[in-house]
N, C-alpha and C positions, 0 to 999 in steps of 0.2 A: 762293486764293493770289494775292496782288497781284503786279503786274509788278515792284515793287521787290524782292519776295522771290525773283524769278528772276534768277540770275546765273550766270556761267560756272563757278562753283565748286559750285553746288547742282544744276544741270542735269547729268544723267548720260547716258552712252551705255553700253549693254550689248552686248558683242561675244561671239558664240558661235563658237568654232573647233571643227571636227570632222573626223575621219578615220574614216569608217564603212566596214565591209567591204561589197563589192558582188559577191561571187563567185557567190552563189546567188540564185535568184529571190526567196526569202524575205528575204535581206539587202538586195537592191535595193529591195524593197517597203518594208522598214523604214526605209531611208535616205531614200527618197522621202517617206514619211509624216512623218518627222521634219522635213524641210524644209517641207513643206506646213503642218504644224501650227505651226511657228514663224512662217510668213508669216501665218497666221490670227491670231496674237497680235501682229502689227504689226512683225515683223522683216523687214528687206529684205536682199537679197543684196549683199554688198560684193565678194566673190569667191566662186567656186563653193562652197567649204566654210567661208566666213566670213560670218556674218549679223550684222546690227547693228540696234539699236533705240534711238531717242531717248526719254529719260524725263525728265519735268519735275523729279524729285526722287530722292533716295536711296531713300526709302520706296517710290516707284513702281517704281524699278529692282529692288528686292528682291522685289516682287510678280511681276515678269516673270521674274526668275531662278528663283523657286520654280516657276513654270509650266514653264520649260524643263526643270528637274530632273524634273518629272513626265512629260515627253515622252521622256526618254532611252531610246534603243533598248537591247536586251539586250547587244549587242556593239559594239565600236568605242571610239574615244577622243574625248572632248568636253571642251573647256575653256571656261569662262565668265569673262569679265573685264569689270568695270565701271570706267569712267574718267569724269572730269569733262569737261564741255564744253570747258573751258580746255585740258585735256590733248589732247582730240580735235582741237582747232583747231591744235595744233602738228604734227599728222601731215603728212608730205609724201607726196603721191600722184602717181604718174607713169603715163602711158600711153606705153609705149616710153620715149623719152628726153624727152618733153614733159611738163612738170608740169601737173597738173590741179588745179583748186580742190577743196578738201575738200567732202564732201557736206554740203549744207545740211539742217537738220532738217526733217522733213515737218511739214505743218500738222496739228495734232491739236486737236480740240475737246474741252475738258474742262468738265464740269459738276460743281459741288460742291453 
């Protein structure tokens, strides 16, 4: 993919929102494993139960969405949302009342 092919409408962000039960030891272990496995796939924590991943294309985002679906724990609620880089750039992020810049994409090496 050339640099010309990368633009804010083709680059994607995948966000995974989840609310998993943690009342029993088994549930805590499953929730922890879900987070660890997502991090192994390149997701980073945005908030405690919101993880995100930068993807260079819709096709690449689809691959990571498929992987998350395979990781789903037996119980709990999980939402997966993919948005363009342009949409992600419109997000306003605050720490207290102070606005923070949106997260910059991580550097990823791709070989074709």
